[in-house]
Each structure stands twice: as structure tokens, then as C-alpha cells.
C-alpha positions as CSV (number, residue, x, y, z in Angstrom):
1,M,41.1,-39.1,-32.8
2,R,37.5,-40.4,-33.4
3,R,36.0,-38.0,-36.0
4,S,32.3,-37.1,-35.9
5,W,30.0,-37.1,-39.0
6,D,26.6,-35.5,-39.6
7,I,24.8,-36.9,-42.6
8,F,21.6,-35.2,-43.9
9,C,19.0,-37.1,-45.9
10,S,15.8,-35.7,-47.4
11,V,13.7,-38.7,-48.6
12,V,12.7,-37.9,-52.2
13,D,11.5,-41.1,-53.9
14,N,10.8,-43.1,-50.7
15,F,13.8,-45.4,-50.6
16,G,16.7,-44.6,-52.8
17,D,18.1,-41.6,-50.9
18,I,17.6,-43.0,-47.4
19,G,18.9,-46.4,-48.6
20,V,22.2,-44.9,-49.6
21,C,22.5,-42.5,-46.7
22,W,21.7,-45.3,-44.2
23,R,24.2,-47.7,-45.7
24,L,26.9,-45.0,-45.6
25,A,26.1,-44.1,-42.0
26,R,26.1,-47.7,-40.9
27,R,29.3,-48.4,-42.7
28,L,31.1,-45.4,-41.3
29,S,29.9,-46.2,-37.7
30,S,30.0,-50.0,-37.4
31,G,32.6,-50.6,-40.1
32,L,35.0,-47.8,-39.6
33,G,34.4,-46.7,-36.0
34,Y,33.3,-43.1,-36.6
35,G,30.7,-41.3,-34.5
36,V,27.7,-40.7,-36.9
37,R,24.5,-38.7,-36.7
38,L,22.0,-39.3,-39.4
39,W,19.4,-36.6,-39.9
40,V,16.3,-37.8,-41.7
41,D,13.1,-35.9,-42.6
42,D,10.9,-39.0,-43.3
43,L,11.2,-41.7,-40.6
44,E,8.1,-43.5,-42.0
45,S,9.9,-44.4,-45.2
46,F,13.0,-45.2,-43.2
47,R,11.0,-47.6,-41.1
48,R,10.2,-49.7,-44.2
49,L,13.9,-50.4,-44.6
50,R,14.5,-50.7,-40.8
51,P,11.4,-52.0,-39.0
52,D,13.0,-51.2,-35.6
53,I,12.9,-47.4,-36.3
54,D,10.7,-45.5,-33.9
55,T,9.0,-42.9,-36.0
56,G,7.9,-40.9,-33.0
57,A,11.4,-40.5,-31.5
58,V,13.4,-37.3,-31.9
59,A,16.6,-39.3,-31.4
60,Q,17.4,-43.0,-31.3
61,C,20.4,-45.3,-31.7
62,I,20.3,-47.9,-34.4
63,D,23.4,-50.0,-35.3
64,N,25.7,-47.5,-33.5
65,V,24.2,-44.6,-35.6
66,E,22.4,-41.8,-33.8
67,V,19.3,-41.3,-35.9
68,R,17.8,-37.8,-35.5
69,R,14.5,-36.5,-36.8
70,W,15.0,-33.5,-39.1
71,G,12.0,-31.2,-38.7
72,A,11.2,-27.6,-39.4
73,D,12.6,-26.4,-36.0
74,F,16.2,-27.5,-36.2
75,P,17.8,-27.9,-32.8
76,D,20.9,-26.0,-31.6
77,V,23.7,-28.5,-32.1
78,V,27.5,-28.3,-32.6
79,P,28.3,-29.4,-36.2
80,A,30.3,-32.5,-36.7
81,D,33.9,-32.6,-38.0
82,I,32.5,-33.8,-41.4
83,V,29.2,-32.8,-42.8
84,V,27.6,-34.7,-45.7
85,E,24.5,-33.5,-47.5
86,G,23.0,-36.4,-49.4
87,F,22.4,-35.6,-53.0
88,G,22.4,-31.8,-52.8
89,V,19.9,-31.5,-50.0
90,R,19.7,-28.0,-48.6
91,L,21.1,-27.8,-45.0
92,P,19.2,-25.9,-42.4
93,D,20.2,-22.2,-42.2
94,A,20.8,-22.5,-38.4
95,Y,23.1,-25.4,-39.0
96,I,25.1,-23.6,-41.7
97,A,25.5,-20.6,-39.3
98,A,26.9,-23.0,-36.7
99,M,29.3,-24.5,-39.3
100,V,30.7,-20.9,-39.9
101,A,31.1,-20.4,-36.1
102,R,32.8,-23.8,-35.6
103,K,36.6,-23.6,-35.6
104,P,38.1,-25.4,-37.4
105,S,35.4,-25.4,-40.1
106,P,33.9,-28.8,-40.9
107,V,34.7,-30.6,-44.1
108,W,31.6,-30.1,-46.1
109,I,30.6,-32.9,-48.6
110,N,27.9,-33.0,-51.3
111,L,27.4,-36.7,-51.9
112,E,26.2,-36.8,-55.5
113,Y,24.1,-39.4,-57.4
114,L,25.7,-42.5,-58.9
115,S,26.4,-42.1,-62.6
116,A,28.5,-43.8,-65.3
117,E,28.7,-40.6,-67.4
118,A,32.2,-39.7,-68.5
119,W,32.1,-36.2,-67.0
120,V,31.8,-37.6,-63.5
121,D,35.5,-38.5,-63.4
122,S,36.7,-34.9,-64.0
123,H,34.2,-33.4,-61.5
124,H,34.8,-35.8,-58.6
125,G,36.5,-34.1,-55.7
126,M,36.0,-30.5,-57.0
127,Q,35.6,-27.8,-54.5
128,S,33.2,-24.9,-54.4
129,P,33.9,-22.0,-52.0
130,H,30.7,-20.5,-50.6
131,P,30.0,-17.1,-52.3
132,R,29.4,-15.3,-48.9
133,L,30.6,-17.5,-46.1
134,S,34.0,-18.9,-45.0
135,L,33.0,-22.4,-46.0
136,T,34.1,-24.7,-48.9
137,K,32.0,-27.6,-50.2
138,Y,33.5,-30.6,-52.0
139,F,31.6,-32.7,-54.6
140,F,32.0,-36.4,-54.1
141,F,30.8,-38.7,-56.9
142,P,30.1,-42.4,-56.6
143,G,31.1,-44.2,-59.7
144,F,32.7,-47.1,-61.6
145,T,36.3,-46.0,-62.1
146,A,39.3,-45.4,-60.0
147,S,38.8,-41.7,-60.6
148,T,35.5,-41.7,-58.6
149,G,34.4,-42.6,-55.1
150,G,33.2,-46.2,-56.0
151,I,30.1,-47.6,-54.3
152,L,29.3,-48.8,-50.8
153,I,30.7,-52.3,-50.1
154,E,30.5,-53.8,-46.6
155,D,33.1,-56.0,-45.1
156,G,32.3,-59.7,-45.8
157,L,29.6,-58.9,-48.4
158,V,31.4,-60.8,-51.2
159,D,31.9,-63.9,-49.1
160,A,28.3,-63.9,-47.9
161,R,27.1,-63.5,-51.4
162,N,29.2,-66.4,-52.7
163,A,28.2,-68.7,-49.9
164,L,24.5,-68.2,-50.7
165,Q,24.9,-68.4,-54.5
166,T,26.7,-71.8,-54.3
167,N,24.1,-73.3,-51.9
168,E,20.9,-74.4,-53.6
169,D,19.4,-75.5,-50.3
170,G,20.2,-72.1,-48.8
171,K,18.5,-70.3,-51.6
172,A,15.4,-72.5,-51.3
173,A,15.3,-71.8,-47.5
174,F,15.6,-68.1,-48.1
175,R,12.7,-68.1,-50.5
176,R,10.6,-70.0,-48.0
177,A,11.5,-67.4,-45.4
178,I,10.2,-64.5,-47.4
179,G,7.0,-66.2,-48.2
180,I,7.4,-68.0,-51.5
181,A,5.3,-71.1,-51.4
182,P,7.5,-74.2,-51.4
183,S,5.1,-76.1,-53.7
184,A,5.5,-73.4,-56.4
185,A,9.3,-72.9,-56.1
186,A,11.1,-74.7,-58.9
187,T,14.7,-75.8,-58.9
188,R,17.3,-73.8,-60.7
189,A,17.5,-76.3,-63.5
190,E,13.7,-76.0,-64.1
191,A,13.2,-72.3,-64.0
192,L,14.7,-68.8,-64.5
193,W,14.4,-66.7,-61.3
194,I,13.8,-63.0,-61.8
195,S,13.2,-60.2,-59.3
196,I,11.5,-57.0,-60.4
197,F,11.7,-53.7,-58.5
198,C,10.8,-50.8,-60.8
199,Y,8.8,-47.6,-61.2
200,E,5.5,-47.6,-63.2
201,N,6.6,-48.7,-66.7
202,A,4.5,-48.8,-69.9
203,A,6.8,-51.5,-71.2
204,L,5.9,-53.9,-68.4
205,P,2.8,-55.5,-70.0
206,G,4.8,-56.5,-73.1
207,L,7.5,-58.0,-70.9
208,I,5.0,-60.0,-68.9
209,A,3.4,-61.3,-72.1
210,A,6.8,-62.4,-73.3
211,W,7.6,-64.2,-70.0
212,A,4.3,-66.0,-70.1
213,D,5.1,-67.3,-73.6
214,D,8.8,-68.2,-72.8
215,A,10.1,-71.7,-73.5
216,R,11.2,-72.0,-69.8
217,R,9.4,-71.7,-66.6
218,I,10.0,-68.2,-65.1
219,Q,9.6,-67.5,-61.4
220,C,9.3,-63.8,-60.9
221,V,9.6,-62.4,-57.3
222,V,7.8,-59.0,-56.8
223,P,8.6,-57.1,-53.6
224,E,5.8,-54.8,-52.4
225,G,5.8,-51.5,-54.3
226,R,4.9,-49.9,-57.6
227,A,5.7,-52.9,-59.7
228,R,3.3,-55.1,-57.7
229,S,0.5,-52.5,-58.0
230,Q,1.0,-52.3,-61.8
231,L,1.2,-56.1,-62.2
232,E,-2.1,-56.5,-60.4
233,R,-3.7,-54.3,-63.0
234,I,-2.0,-56.2,-65.8
235,V,-3.1,-59.6,-64.6
236,G,-6.5,-58.5,-63.4
237,R,-6.2,-59.9,-59.9
238,S,-4.5,-59.2,-56.6
239,L,-1.1,-60.6,-55.9
240,A,-1.3,-61.8,-52.3
241,F,1.7,-62.8,-50.3
242,G,2.3,-66.5,-50.3
243,E,-0.2,-67.1,-53.1
244,P,1.6,-67.5,-56.5
245,V,-0.2,-66.5,-59.7
246,E,0.5,-68.5,-62.8
247,I,0.1,-67.0,-66.3
248,G,1.4,-69.5,-68.9
249,Q,5.0,-70.2,-68.3
250,L,5.2,-67.3,-65.7
251,T,4.7,-67.6,-62.0
252,L,4.4,-64.3,-60.0
253,H,5.4,-64.4,-56.3
254,A,4.5,-61.3,-54.3
255,V,6.6,-60.8,-51.2
256,P,6.5,-58.1,-48.5
257,F,8.8,-55.2,-48.7
258,L,12.2,-56.5,-47.8
259,A,14.6,-54.9,-45.3
260,F,18.2,-54.3,-46.4
261,D,19.9,-57.6,-45.8
262,D,17.0,-59.7,-47.1
263,Y,16.8,-57.6,-50.3
264,D,20.5,-58.3,-50.9
265,R,19.8,-62.1,-50.5
266,L,16.9,-61.8,-53.0
267,L,19.3,-60.3,-55.6
268,W,21.9,-62.9,-54.9
269,S,19.4,-65.8,-55.3
270,C,18.0,-64.7,-58.6
271,D,19.3,-65.2,-62.2
272,L,18.3,-61.7,-63.4
273,N,17.3,-58.6,-61.5
274,F,15.3,-55.6,-62.6
275,V,16.2,-52.7,-60.4
276,R,15.5,-49.0,-60.2
277,G,16.9,-45.7,-58.8
278,E,20.2,-45.8,-57.0
279,D,20.3,-48.1,-54.0
280,S,18.9,-51.3,-55.6
281,F,20.9,-50.4,-58.7
282,A,24.2,-50.5,-56.8
283,R,23.3,-53.6,-54.8
284,A,22.4,-55.5,-58.0
285,Q,25.8,-54.8,-59.4
286,L,27.4,-56.3,-56.2
287,A,25.1,-59.3,-56.6
288,A,27.2,-60.5,-59.6
289,R,24.0,-61.3,-61.5
290,P,22.7,-59.8,-64.8
291,L,20.6,-56.7,-64.2
292,V,18.3,-54.3,-66.1
293,W,18.2,-50.8,-64.6
294,Q,15.4,-48.3,-64.7
295,A,16.9,-44.8,-64.0
296,Y,14.8,-42.4,-62.1
297,P,12.7,-40.6,-64.7
298,Q,13.8,-36.9,-65.2
299,D,12.6,-33.9,-67.2
300,A,13.9,-33.6,-70.8
301,D,14.7,-37.3,-70.7
302,A,18.0,-36.7,-68.9
303,H,17.7,-40.2,-67.3
304,L,18.1,-41.7,-70.8
305,K,21.6,-40.4,-71.0
306,K,22.4,-41.9,-67.6
307,A,21.0,-45.3,-68.6
308,A,22.8,-45.3,-71.9
309,A,26.1,-44.4,-70.3
310,F,25.8,-47.2,-67.8
311,S,24.7,-49.9,-70.3
312,E,27.5,-49.0,-72.7
313,R,30.1,-49.2,-70.0
314,Y,28.5,-52.3,-68.5
315,M,28.5,-54.1,-71.9
316,Y,31.9,-53.0,-73.0
317,G,34.0,-55.8,-74.4
318,M,31.1,-58.2,-74.6
319,E,30.3,-60.2,-77.8
320,E,28.6,-57.8,-80.2
321,A,25.2,-59.5,-80.6
322,A,24.8,-59.9,-76.9
323,A,25.8,-56.4,-76.1
324,L,23.4,-54.9,-78.7
325,S,20.5,-56.9,-77.4
326,A,21.1,-55.8,-73.8
327,I,21.5,-52.2,-74.9
328,R,18.2,-52.4,-76.8
329,L,16.4,-53.8,-73.8
330,F,18.0,-51.2,-71.4
331,D,16.9,-48.4,-73.8
332,G,13.4,-49.7,-74.4
333,W,12.9,-50.3,-70.6
334,N,14.0,-46.7,-69.8
335,R,12.0,-45.2,-72.7
336,Q,9.0,-47.3,-71.6
337,A,8.7,-48.6,-75.1
338,G,6.4,-51.5,-76.0
339,D,9.2,-53.4,-77.8
340,C,10.8,-54.8,-74.6
341,G,8.6,-57.9,-75.0
342,S,9.8,-58.6,-78.5
343,E,13.4,-58.0,-77.4
344,W,13.1,-60.5,-74.5
345,T,13.7,-63.7,-76.5
346,N,16.9,-62.4,-78.0
347,F,18.1,-61.1,-74.7
348,A,17.3,-64.4,-72.9
349,N,19.3,-66.3,-75.5
350,H,22.4,-64.4,-74.2
351,L,21.9,-64.9,-70.5
352,A,25.0,-67.1,-70.1
353,T,27.1,-64.3,-71.6
354,Y,25.4,-61.7,-69.3
355,S,26.0,-63.9,-66.3
356,T,29.8,-64.1,-67.0
357,N,29.8,-60.3,-67.6
358,A,28.0,-59.7,-64.3
359,V,30.6,-61.6,-62.3
360,N,33.5,-59.7,-64.1
361,W,31.8,-56.4,-63.6
362,A,31.2,-57.0,-59.9
363,E,34.9,-57.8,-59.5
364,R,35.9,-54.6,-61.1
365,V,33.5,-52.6,-58.9
366,V,35.0,-54.2,-55.8
367,E,38.5,-53.4,-57.0
368,N,37.6,-49.7,-57.1
369,G,37.1,-49.8,-53.4
370,D,34.4,-49.0,-50.9
371,L,32.8,-45.6,-51.1
372,A,32.8,-45.1,-47.3
373,V,36.5,-45.9,-47.1
374,N,37.3,-43.6,-50.0
375,L,35.2,-40.8,-48.6
376,A,36.7,-41.1,-45.2
377,K,40.2,-40.8,-46.6
378,F,39.2,-37.9,-48.8
379,C,37.8,-36.0,-45.7
380,E,40.6,-36.9,-43.3
381,D,43.1,-35.4,-45.8
382,R,41.1,-32.1,-45.7
383,I,40.6,-31.7,-42.0
384,E,42.5,-28.8,-40.7
């Protein structure tokens, strides 16, 4: 029987929430053959990731997923067999009432945020009966161990990644395709390629100064977003697409906002990736390249615990000096401390170690399985 899914996404920080929900919807539909409706409250942000989205449409089909606009007046629809609320979003009251009326009741999932914190393992899969209604919600946690739901991994992703990473001509062609001027693009032997996608960060000026003074040429690719805006203020000039800006040993390459598949290729083609939030964070791990993550800033510095939990798990078993340098850079980056620039040289001296670690980490992540497959099995086991 072809099960149906409803996935609800409220776009909070522009791209992370919709990025994960869209990847899940596409994977369940095109990869696993389910019928999927994706309810989104901000189609404008969604269109940045999928340019073919019609922001004026109430309903449309993209990659075999029925994309529905989620507005204030929710339509009268029959709930799906499986209902997923992305990251604790509140479902419409009318829809919850329809879930109660539906027999059998849908399997109700709260898809949580990705975290490396130890408590996630024990909370994954926990159920929470509704205090008034005949409904039960299950908490499904993405994660990095066999006791969690894993992360989203499409069929063929590893092979496609490996094919690009072993093809220097292919990487050069991709860079040209996203607007990096061929005359400025250096070969791998001549330069360190870095991508940077972050929130506003007070530590960024120090890092840029360190890159400008580095012994190697550094080619930094900056997709459109907050990092580009802050970098323009730091360097005192605009960063136009296709017009590289050189500051000492550093060359900055501004590129347009990249759709899903191109952003993956950017991560694969770089030697180091600075990422943020959740979606780019997960994709950077699958890229099998060293990464530095900026967790979404939270009240009471709760994000620092998340960043520390990941960095400690990510660096576990690494040679001590390399691990300590990486942990200090992670911590400084998330605290937005000015010492990231001074830590850079030490961090860069261990890049070969981090590269090996990144490959090993990606293999372990893949071994934990695809979140969509794990979630589908979890739900199928609970359908009445």
C-alpha cells in the first residue's frame, strides 16, 4: 500500500528548516515512492532553493512532491497516513481536529533538530500522548549514532561526490559554471579552496586578516547571504559576482545563491567549508571535507553546548594537538571571539589530519543510514 505523508514546514531562519523538510519530502517521494504533501508558509524563501517554485500557486507539483501553500485559512483536507511537523511547528487547529476524526489515526512525528548531544540517543523515538485528544506524538531525532535517526542521504550521493572530488577538470568546470572567473581560479596545488556560509560573526574580521596573511594562496567562495554582506563591510567594497577581490594572499569570489545540488558540488569541490544552521551543516559532513560549524545562536548560549558536543564527537580519536586546535577554532567561531584569526595558523597546519578525519566521519555517518529510510520504517511499524 502506498502510504501518504503530510510534512509541515514553517520557515524560521530562511533556509535551514525548508532545506531539511524539502530534502525529506523529495527523498520520501522520488526515492522511496511515497505520496507526499509539503506544506510551507514561506514560498519566497523556498524559491531561493528551488527557482522553479511558483510563489503565487496554492498547490504545485515539484519532483513528485505536492507543494501546498500554508496560510492562515487552512483548507479542509483529509490528513495523511503519516504527519510530520518540522522542528516542533504548531499544526493548524483544523488539521489536528481532522487527525482526531481520521480512523485509523495518523502516525504523528515531531522531527527534531540535529544534535550531537548525548541525551538525544535516549530521547529518540519517545512518545507523548496528547493531554486531551486521542493522538500520540513521537519524537524523531536526527543524529550521529545508531541510536538516532541519522541524516538525509540520497541514493548515489557518495558516488557523485567521489566522482567530482577526483576530477580536477570537473571541479574547474563547476567553478566556472557558478561564476568564478577562470583567470582567478588557481589549481589545487597552488591554493586552498574555502567556502563560507555563516551568520553575522564578530570573529570574521580576524579570520579574514589571517587568511590575507597566510603563506598560501586562499580562494574563498562566498555564496550570497549574510557572510557576503558582512565581508563587503570588512573589505570596504562591494563583492560583485564574477569579479574577484584580492586582499594579500586571499581572493574572495562572490557567487549567487546556489540551489541544492550546486551547493553540494561547492562543498565537494572545496578543501574546507564553513557552514551554519542545520541543512548546510549536514551536507558538509557528507562532503567528506573538513568543516567549521556555526550553530544557530540561541538564548543563554545554548548553541555553545551543541557546538561543543559536535566538535568533541567529531574530533574524537584524533591526534591531541590537532583536536585541541580544531576545538578552539570551533569554540571561538561560535562565541564570536576575536581569537579565531590567531588560531587559524595552528588549525591550518593540521589540515591534512582534518581531511583524513572528515573522510572517516562521512563514512560513519553513511553507515548509520538515511534518515528518510529510518523514519519510514519507524512510521510503518506504528501504523495501525
